[in-house]
N, CA, C and O atoms as a Tripos MOL2 file, in Angstrom:
@<TRIPOS>MOLECULE
protein
  212   211    53     0     0
PROTEIN
NO_CHARGES

@<TRIPOS>ATOM
      1 N           0.9040   -1.2090   -0.0840 N.3       1 MET1
      2 CA         -0.0700    0.0160   -0.1050 C.3       1 MET1
      3 C           0.8530    1.2500    0.0120 C.2       1 MET1
      4 O           1.7440    1.3020    0.8590 O.2       1 MET1
      5 N           0.6310    2.1430   -0.7840 N.am      2 LYS2
      6 CA          1.3310    3.6370   -0.9930 C.3       2 LYS2
      7 C           0.8610    4.3540    0.1600 C.2       2 LYS2
      8 O          -0.3110    4.3620    0.5350 O.2       2 LYS2
      9 N           1.8140    4.9520    0.7070 N.am      3 ARG3
     10 CA          1.3960    6.0030    1.7940 C.3       3 ARG3
     11 C           1.6860    7.4610    1.1220 C.2       3 ARG3
     12 O           2.7070    7.6810    0.4690 O.2       3 ARG3
     13 N           0.7610    8.3410    1.3360 N.am      4 THR4
     14 CA          0.9530    9.6790    0.8110 C.3       4 THR4
     15 C           1.1030   10.6150    2.0220 C.2       4 THR4
     16 O           0.5170   10.3490    3.0720 O.2       4 THR4
     17 N           1.8140   11.6160    1.9080 N.am      5 SER5
     18 CA          1.8430   12.6760    3.0460 C.3       5 SER5
     19 C           0.5950   13.3700    3.0060 C.2       5 SER5
     20 O          -0.1790   13.1880    2.0660 O.2       5 SER5
     21 N           0.3170   14.2000    4.0060 N.am      6 GLY6
     22 CA         -0.9320   15.0540    4.0990 C.3       6 GLY6
     23 C          -0.9360   16.1230    3.0740 C.2       6 GLY6
     24 O          -2.0110   16.5460    2.6470 O.2       6 GLY6
     25 N           0.2710   16.6160    2.6240 N.am      7 ARG7
     26 CA          0.4910   17.6460    1.8460 C.3       7 ARG7
     27 C           0.1520   17.1830    0.3620 C.2       7 ARG7
     28 O          -0.4980   17.9880   -0.3040 O.2       7 ARG7
     29 N           0.4880   16.0700   -0.1900 N.am      8 SER8
     30 CA          0.2130   15.4370   -1.4460 C.3       8 SER8
     31 C          -1.3040   15.1970   -1.5260 C.2       8 SER8
     32 O          -1.9650   15.5240   -2.5110 O.2       8 SER8
     33 N          -1.7820   14.6470   -0.5080 N.am      9 ARG9
     34 CA         -3.2610   14.3170   -0.4980 C.3       9 ARG9
     35 C          -4.0830   15.4750   -0.7260 C.2       9 ARG9
     36 O          -5.0380   15.4390   -1.5010 O.2       9 ARG9
     37 N          -3.6930   16.6710    0.0260 N.am     10 LYS10
     38 CA         -4.5000   17.8730   -0.1350 C.3      10 LYS10
     39 C          -4.4600   18.4960   -1.4990 C.2      10 LYS10
     40 O          -5.3820   19.1610   -1.9700 O.2      10 LYS10
     41 N          -3.0830   18.1750   -2.2260 N.am     11 LYS11
     42 CA         -3.0300   18.6880   -3.7220 C.3      11 LYS11
     43 C          -4.0390   17.8130   -4.5020 C.2      11 LYS11
     44 O          -4.6930   18.3420   -5.4010 O.2      11 LYS11
     45 N          -4.2050   16.4730   -4.2020 N.am     12 GLU12
     46 CA         -5.0450   15.5030   -4.9390 C.3      12 GLU12
     47 C          -6.5770   16.0710   -4.7310 C.2      12 GLU12
     48 O          -7.3670   16.0320   -5.6750 O.2      12 GLU12
     49 N          -6.8950   16.5130   -3.6570 N.am     13 VAL13
     50 CA         -8.3960   16.8490   -3.3480 C.3      13 VAL13
     51 C          -8.4640   18.1800   -4.1280 C.2      13 VAL13
     52 O          -9.4510   18.3990   -4.8320 O.2      13 VAL13
     53 N          -7.5580   18.9900   -4.0450 N.am     14 LYS14
     54 CA         -7.7140   20.4790   -4.6550 C.3      14 LYS14
     55 C          -7.8890   20.0980   -6.3120 C.2      14 LYS14
     56 O          -8.7060   20.6450   -7.0530 O.2      14 LYS14
     57 N          -7.0900   19.2110   -6.6450 N.am     15 ALA15
     58 CA         -7.1920   19.0660   -8.1900 C.3      15 ALA15
     59 C          -8.5690   18.5780   -8.4450 C.2      15 ALA15
     60 O          -9.2850   19.1250   -9.2840 O.2      15 ALA15
     61 N          -8.9440   17.5930   -7.7660 N.am     16 ASP16
     62 CA        -10.4860   16.9980   -8.0100 C.3      16 ASP16
     63 C         -11.3690   18.1470   -7.9920 C.2      16 ASP16
     64 O         -12.2100   18.2170   -8.8890 O.2      16 ASP16
     65 N         -11.3170   19.0090   -7.1630 N.am     17 LYS17
     66 CA        -12.2450   20.1050   -7.0090 C.3      17 LYS17
     67 C         -12.2540   20.9840   -8.1060 C.2      17 LYS17
     68 O         -13.3090   21.5000   -8.4750 O.2      17 LYS17
     69 N         -11.0210   21.2390   -8.7470 N.am     18 ASN18
     70 CA        -10.8820   22.1770   -9.8420 C.3      18 ASN18
     71 C         -11.5300   21.5310  -11.0450 C.2      18 ASN18
     72 O         -12.0770   22.2320  -11.8960 O.2      18 ASN18
     73 N         -11.4840   20.2100  -11.1400 N.am     19 VAL19
     74 CA        -12.2580   19.5000  -12.2360 C.3      19 VAL19
     75 C         -13.5010   19.7280  -12.2150 C.2      19 VAL19
     76 O         -14.0480   20.2200  -13.2020 O.2      19 VAL19
     77 N         -14.1870   19.4170  -11.0900 N.am     20 GLU20
     78 CA        -15.7140   19.7590  -10.6880 C.3      20 GLU20
     79 C         -16.0870   20.9710  -11.0690 C.2      20 GLU20
     80 O         -17.1460   21.1410  -11.6720 O.2      20 GLU20
     81 N         -15.2140   22.0250  -10.7470 N.am     21 ASN21
     82 CA        -15.7280   23.4440  -10.9320 C.3      21 ASN21
     83 C         -15.4650   24.0010  -12.2610 C.2      21 ASN21
     84 O         -15.6760   25.1930  -12.4830 O.2      21 ASN21
     85 N         -15.0330   23.2370  -13.1220 N.am     22 GLN22
     86 CA        -15.1420   23.9250  -14.5840 C.3      22 GLN22
     87 C         -16.3020   24.2110  -15.1250 C.2      22 GLN22
     88 O         -17.2980   23.5130  -14.9310 O.2      22 GLN22
     89 N         -16.2930   25.2250  -15.8300 N.am     23 LYS23
     90 CA        -17.5760   25.8690  -16.4290 C.3      23 LYS23
     91 C         -17.4220   25.7910  -17.9630 C.2      23 LYS23
     92 O         -16.3550   25.4930  -18.5000 O.2      23 LYS23
     93 N         -18.3900   26.0370  -18.5350 N.am     24 GLY24
     94 CA        -18.3730   26.1670  -20.2050 C.3      24 GLY24
     95 C         -18.2640   24.6570  -20.9290 C.2      24 GLY24
     96 O         -18.7710   23.6050  -20.5420 O.2      24 GLY24
     97 N         -17.5410   24.8720  -21.9530 N.am     25 PHE25
     98 CA        -17.4370   23.8530  -22.9020 C.3      25 PHE25
     99 C         -16.6070   22.6990  -22.2570 C.2      25 PHE25
    100 O         -16.9770   21.5260  -22.2090 O.2      25 PHE25
    101 N         -15.3990   23.2080  -21.7540 N.am     26 MET26
    102 CA        -14.5480   22.1160  -21.1220 C.3      26 MET26
    103 C         -15.1160   21.4500  -19.9390 C.2      26 MET26
    104 O         -14.9300   20.2530  -19.7170 O.2      26 MET26
    105 N         -15.8150   22.2290  -19.1730 N.am     27 GLY27
    106 CA        -16.7100   21.6060  -17.9560 C.3      27 GLY27
    107 C         -17.6150   20.6140  -18.4730 C.2      27 GLY27
    108 O         -17.7200   19.5390  -17.8820 O.2      27 GLY27
    109 N         -18.3510   20.8840  -19.6230 N.am     28 TRP28
    110 CA        -19.3250   19.9580  -20.0750 C.3      28 TRP28
    111 C         -18.6490   18.6960  -20.5100 C.2      28 TRP28
    112 O         -19.1160   17.5780  -20.2920 O.2      28 TRP28
    113 N         -17.5360   18.9290  -21.1300 N.am     29 ILE29
    114 CA        -16.7870   17.6720  -21.7500 C.3      29 ILE29
    115 C         -16.3630   16.8290  -20.4630 C.2      29 ILE29
    116 O         -16.6650   15.6460  -20.3030 O.2      29 ILE29
    117 N         -15.6650   17.5530  -19.6200 N.am     30 THR30
    118 CA        -15.0710   16.6760  -18.3840 C.3      30 THR30
    119 C         -16.2200   16.0940  -17.5870 C.2      30 THR30
    120 O         -16.2730   14.8900  -17.3380 O.2      30 THR30
    121 N         -17.1310   16.9530  -17.1930 N.am     31 ASN31
    122 CA        -18.2440   16.3720  -16.2250 C.3      31 ASN31
    123 C         -19.4960   15.4520  -16.9030 C.2      31 ASN31
    124 O         -20.1930   14.6460  -16.2880 O.2      31 ASN31
    125 N         -19.5760   15.7510  -18.1620 N.am     32 SER32
    126 CA        -20.7780   15.0240  -18.7670 C.3      32 SER32
    127 C         -20.4810   14.0610  -19.7220 C.2      32 SER32
    128 O         -20.9790   12.9370  -19.6670 O.2      32 SER32
    129 N         -19.5340   14.4870  -20.7910 N.am     33 LEU33
    130 CA        -19.3200   13.6500  -21.8370 C.3      33 LEU33
    131 C         -18.3190   12.6370  -21.6420 C.2      33 LEU33
    132 O         -18.5890   11.5010  -22.0320 O.2      33 LEU33
    133 N         -17.1020   12.8840  -21.0530 N.am     34 ALA34
    134 CA        -16.0720   11.9500  -20.7420 C.3      34 ALA34
    135 C         -16.6910   10.8510  -19.7900 C.2      34 ALA34
    136 O         -16.5080    9.7150  -20.2260 O.2      34 ALA34
    137 N         -17.3090   10.9100  -18.7160 N.am     35 PRO35
    138 CA        -17.7930    9.6950  -18.0220 C.3      35 PRO35
    139 C         -18.8010    8.7720  -18.9550 C.2      35 PRO35
    140 O         -18.8560    7.5530  -18.7920 O.2      35 PRO35
    141 N         -19.5470    9.4240  -19.8880 N.am     36 LYS36
    142 CA        -20.3450    8.4750  -20.6450 C.3      36 LYS36
    143 C         -19.6820    7.7570  -21.7160 C.2      36 LYS36
    144 O         -20.1140    6.6690  -22.1000 O.2      36 LYS36
    145 N         -18.4430    8.4190  -22.3250 N.am     37 LEU37
    146 CA        -17.6170    7.9090  -23.4000 C.3      37 LEU37
    147 C         -16.5680    6.8280  -22.4150 C.2      37 LEU37
    148 O         -16.0920    5.8930  -23.0590 O.2      37 LEU37
    149 N         -16.3120    6.8760  -21.4130 N.am     38 ASP38
    150 CA        -15.6890    5.9050  -20.5250 C.3      38 ASP38
    151 C         -16.5410    4.5380  -20.4700 C.2      38 ASP38
    152 O         -16.1210    3.4270  -20.7910 O.2      38 ASP38
    153 N         -17.8090    4.8510  -20.0030 N.am     39 LYS39
    154 CA        -18.6740    3.8320  -19.9780 C.3      39 LYS39
    155 C         -18.9720    2.9650  -21.0980 C.2      39 LYS39
    156 O         -19.1280    1.7460  -21.0370 O.2      39 LYS39
    157 N         -19.0440    3.7780  -22.2350 N.am     40 LEU40
    158 CA        -19.1650    3.1380  -23.7170 C.3      40 LEU40
    159 C         -18.0520    2.2230  -23.8770 C.2      40 LEU40
    160 O         -18.2570    1.0180  -24.0260 O.2      40 LEU40
    161 N         -16.7010    2.8000  -23.8520 N.am     41 THR41
    162 CA        -15.6110    2.1200  -24.2620 C.3      41 THR41
    163 C         -15.3960    1.0230  -23.3740 C.2      41 THR41
    164 O         -14.6530    0.1570  -23.8370 O.2      41 THR41
    165 N         -15.8280    0.8240  -22.2550 N.am     42 GLN42
    166 CA        -15.7630   -0.3410  -21.3470 C.3      42 GLN42
    167 C         -16.8360   -1.4420  -21.8490 C.2      42 GLN42
    168 O         -16.7530   -2.5510  -21.3200 O.2      42 GLN42
    169 N         -17.6970   -1.2620  -22.6900 N.am     43 ASN43
    170 CA        -18.6400   -2.2300  -23.2660 C.3      43 ASN43
    171 C         -17.7950   -3.3470  -23.9320 C.2      43 ASN43
    172 O         -16.8390   -3.0570  -24.6500 O.2      43 ASN43
    173 N         -18.1670   -4.6480  -23.6820 N.am     44 VAL44
    174 CA        -17.2370   -5.6760  -24.3140 C.3      44 VAL44
    175 C         -17.3690   -5.8210  -25.7280 C.2      44 VAL44
    176 O         -16.4850   -6.3920  -26.3660 O.2      44 VAL44
    177 N         -18.5330   -5.2920  -26.3560 N.am     45 TYR45
    178 CA        -18.5750   -5.2640  -27.6410 C.3      45 TYR45
    179 C         -17.8880   -4.2610  -28.6020 C.2      45 TYR45
    180 O         -17.6460   -4.4340  -29.7970 O.2      45 TYR45
    181 N         -17.6170   -3.1460  -27.8140 N.am     46 ILE46
    182 CA        -16.8150   -1.8220  -28.3090 C.3      46 ILE46
    183 C         -15.4670   -2.3390  -28.2650 C.2      46 ILE46
    184 O         -14.7200   -2.1660  -29.2290 O.2      46 ILE46
    185 N         -15.0480   -3.0250  -27.1200 N.am     47 MET47
    186 CA        -13.8140   -3.3590  -26.7990 C.3      47 MET47
    187 C         -13.2310   -4.3150  -27.7740 C.2      47 MET47
    188 O         -12.0540   -4.2360  -28.1250 O.2      47 MET47
    189 N         -14.2130   -5.3950  -28.2970 N.am     48 ALA48
    190 CA        -13.8180   -6.0890  -29.2540 C.3      48 ALA48
    191 C         -13.5460   -5.5100  -30.5250 C.2      48 ALA48
    192 O         -12.5180   -5.7960  -31.1400 O.2      48 ALA48
    193 N         -14.3980   -4.7150  -30.9600 N.am     49 ILE49
    194 CA        -14.1060   -3.8300  -32.2040 C.3      49 ILE49
    195 C         -12.8370   -2.9660  -32.1800 C.2      49 ILE49
    196 O         -12.1550   -2.8310  -33.1960 O.2      49 ILE49
    197 N         -12.5360   -2.4010  -31.0500 N.am     50 GLN50
    198 CA        -11.3150   -1.7450  -30.9100 C.3      50 GLN50
    199 C         -10.1860   -2.5300  -30.9900 C.2      50 GLN50
    200 O          -9.1960   -2.0430  -31.5350 O.2      50 GLN50
    201 N         -10.1390   -3.7260  -30.5230 N.am     51 HIS51
    202 CA         -8.9010   -4.6110  -30.5680 C.3      51 HIS51
    203 C          -8.8590   -5.3830  -31.8180 C.2      51 HIS51
    204 O          -7.9600   -6.2130  -31.9490 O.2      51 HIS51
    205 N          -9.7430   -5.2050  -32.7710 N.am     52 GLN52
    206 CA         -9.4600   -6.1040  -33.9980 C.3      52 GLN52
    207 C          -8.6010   -5.4980  -34.8620 C.2      52 GLN52
    208 O          -8.0400   -6.2520  -35.6580 O.2      52 GLN52
    209 N          -8.2960   -4.0910  -34.9310 N.am     53 SER53
    210 CA         -7.5170   -3.4400  -35.8480 C.3      53 SER53
    211 C          -5.9610   -3.8930  -35.6650 C.2      53 SER53
    212 O          -5.0900   -3.4210  -36.3950 O.2      53 SER53
@<TRIPOS>BOND
     1     1     2 1
     2     2     3 1
     3     3     4 2
     4     3     5 am
     5     5     6 1
     6     6     7 1
     7     7     8 2
     8     7     9 am
     9     9    10 1
    10    10    11 1
    11    11    12 2
    12    11    13 am
    13    13    14 1
    14    14    15 1
    15    15    16 2
    16    15    17 am
    17    17    18 1
    18    18    19 1
    19    19    20 2
    20    19    21 am
    21    21    22 1
    22    22    23 1
    23    23    24 2
    24    23    25 am
    25    25    26 1
    26    26    27 1
    27    27    28 2
    28    27    29 am
    29    29    30 1
    30    30    31 1
    31    31    32 2
    32    31    33 am
    33    33    34 1
    34    34    35 1
    35    35    36 2
    36    35    37 am
    37    37    38 1
    38    38    39 1
    39    39    40 2
    40    39    41 am
    41    41    42 1
    42    42    43 1
    43    43    44 2
    44    43    45 am
    45    45    46 1
    46    46    47 1
    47    47    48 2
    48    47    49 am
    49    49    50 1
    50    50    51 1
    51    51    52 2
    52    51    53 am
    53    53    54 1
    54    54    55 1
    55    55    56 2
    56    55    57 am
    57    57    58 1
    58    58    59 1
    59    59    60 2
    60    59    61 am
    61    61    62 1
    62    62    63 1
    63    63    64 2
    64    63    65 am
    65    65    66 1
    66    66    67 1
    67    67    68 2
    68    67    69 am
    69    69    70 1
    70    70    71 1
    71    71    72 2
    72    71    73 am
    73    73    74 1
    74    74    75 1
    75    75    76 2
    76    75    77 am
    77    77    78 1
    78    78    79 1
    79    79    80 2
    80    79    81 am
    81    81    82 1
    82    82    83 1
    83    83    84 2
    84    83    85 am
    85    85    86 1
    86    86    87 1
    87    87    88 2
    88    87    89 am
    89    89    90 1
    90    90    91 1
    91    91    92 2
    92    91    93 am
    93    93    94 1
    94    94    95 1
    95    95    96 2
    96    95    97 am
    97    97    98 1
    98    98    99 1
    99    99   100 2
   100    99   101 am
   101   101   102 1
   102   102   103 1
   103   103   104 2
   104   103   105 am
   105   105   106 1
   106   106   107 1
   107   107   108 2
   108   107   109 am
   109   109   110 1
   110   110   111 1
   111   111   112 2
   112   111   113 am
   113   113   114 1
   114   114   115 1
   115   115   116 2
   116   115   117 am
   117   117   118 1
   118   118   119 1
   119   119   120 2
   120   119   121 am
   121   121   122 1
   122   122   123 1
   123   123   124 2
   124   123   125 am
   125   125   126 1
   126   126   127 1
   127   127   128 2
   128   127   129 am
   129   129   130 1
   130   130   131 1
   131   131   132 2
   132   131   133 am
   133   133   134 1
   134   134   135 1
   135   135   136 2
   136   135   137 am
   137   137   138 1
   138   138   139 1
   139   139   140 2
   140   139   141 am
   141   141   142 1
   142   142   143 1
   143   143   144 2
   144   143   145 am
   145   145   146 1
   146   146   147 1
   147   147   148 2
   148   147   149 am
   149   149   150 1
   150   150   151 1
   151   151   152 2
   152   151   153 am
   153   153   154 1
   154   154   155 1
   155   155   156 2
   156   155   157 am
   157   157   158 1
   158   158   159 1
   159   159   160 2
   160   159   161 am
   161   161   162 1
   162   162   163 1
   163   163   164 2
   164   163   165 am
   165   165   166 1
   166   166   167 1
   167   167   168 2
   168   167   169 am
   169   169   170 1
   170   170   171 1
   171   171   172 2
   172   171   173 am
   173   173   174 1
   174   174   175 1
   175   175   176 2
   176   175   177 am
   177   177   178 1
   178   178   179 1
   179   179   180 2
   180   179   181 am
   181   181   182 1
   182   182   183 1
   183   183   184 2
   184   183   185 am
   185   185   186 1
   186   186   187 1
   187   187   188 2
   188   187   189 am
   189   189   190 1
   190   190   191 1
   191   191   192 2
   192   191   193 am
   193   193   194 1
   194   194   195 1
   195   195   196 2
   196   195   197 am
   197   197   198 1
   198   198   199 1
   199   199   200 2
   200   199   201 am
   201   201   202 1
   202   202   203 1
   203   203   204 2
   204   203   205 am
   205   205   206 1
   206   206   207 1
   207   207   208 2
   208   207   209 am
   209   209   210 1
   210   210   211 1
   211   211   212 2
@<TRIPOS>SUBSTRUCTURE
     1 MET1         2 RESIDUE 1 A MET
     2 LYS2         6 RESIDUE 1 A LYS
     3 ARG3        10 RESIDUE 1 A ARG
     4 THR4        14 RESIDUE 1 A THR
     5 SER5        18 RESIDUE 1 A SER
     6 GLY6        22 RESIDUE 1 A GLY
     7 ARG7        26 RESIDUE 1 A ARG
     8 SER8        30 RESIDUE 1 A SER
     9 ARG9        34 RESIDUE 1 A ARG
    10 LYS10       38 RESIDUE 1 A LYS
    11 LYS11       42 RESIDUE 1 A LYS
    12 GLU12       46 RESIDUE 1 A GLU
    13 VAL13       50 RESIDUE 1 A VAL
    14 LYS14       54 RESIDUE 1 A LYS
    15 ALA15       58 RESIDUE 1 A ALA
    16 ASP16       62 RESIDUE 1 A ASP
    17 LYS17       66 RESIDUE 1 A LYS
    18 ASN18       70 RESIDUE 1 A ASN
    19 VAL19       74 RESIDUE 1 A VAL
    20 GLU20       78 RESIDUE 1 A GLU
    21 ASN21       82 RESIDUE 1 A ASN
    22 GLN22       86 RESIDUE 1 A GLN
    23 LYS23       90 RESIDUE 1 A LYS
    24 GLY24       94 RESIDUE 1 A GLY
    25 PHE25       98 RESIDUE 1 A PHE
    26 MET26      102 RESIDUE 1 A MET
    27 GLY27      106 RESIDUE 1 A GLY
    28 TRP28      110 RESIDUE 1 A TRP
    29 ILE29      114 RESIDUE 1 A ILE
    30 THR30      118 RESIDUE 1 A THR
    31 ASN31      122 RESIDUE 1 A ASN
    32 SER32      126 RESIDUE 1 A SER
    33 LEU33      130 RESIDUE 1 A LEU
    34 ALA34      134 RESIDUE 1 A ALA
    35 PRO35      138 RESIDUE 1 A PRO
    36 LYS36      142 RESIDUE 1 A LYS
    37 LEU37      146 RESIDUE 1 A LEU
    38 ASP38      150 RESIDUE 1 A ASP
    39 LYS39      154 RESIDUE 1 A LYS
    40 LEU40      158 RESIDUE 1 A LEU
    41 THR41      162 RESIDUE 1 A THR
    42 GLN42      166 RESIDUE 1 A GLN
    43 ASN43      170 RESIDUE 1 A ASN
    44 VAL44      174 RESIDUE 1 A VAL
    45 TYR45      178 RESIDUE 1 A TYR
    46 ILE46      182 RESIDUE 1 A ILE
    47 MET47      186 RESIDUE 1 A MET
    48 ALA48      190 RESIDUE 1 A ALA
    49 ILE49      194 RESIDUE 1 A ILE
    50 GLN50      198 RESIDUE 1 A GLN
    51 HIS51      202 RESIDUE 1 A HIS
    52 GLN52      206 RESIDUE 1 A GLN
    53 SER53      210 RESIDUE 1 A SER
């Protein structure tokens, strides 16, 4: 198990909050589109098509 110092953990939390607080087009891509695309690409049929090439 990897241990992190309190300082680095705070930076990780701060980075997560910055992603959630994005607005506009980039916020929409980050908060709405990207999770849906991640879920889609985890589909076994999509993965099979991707790995055929």
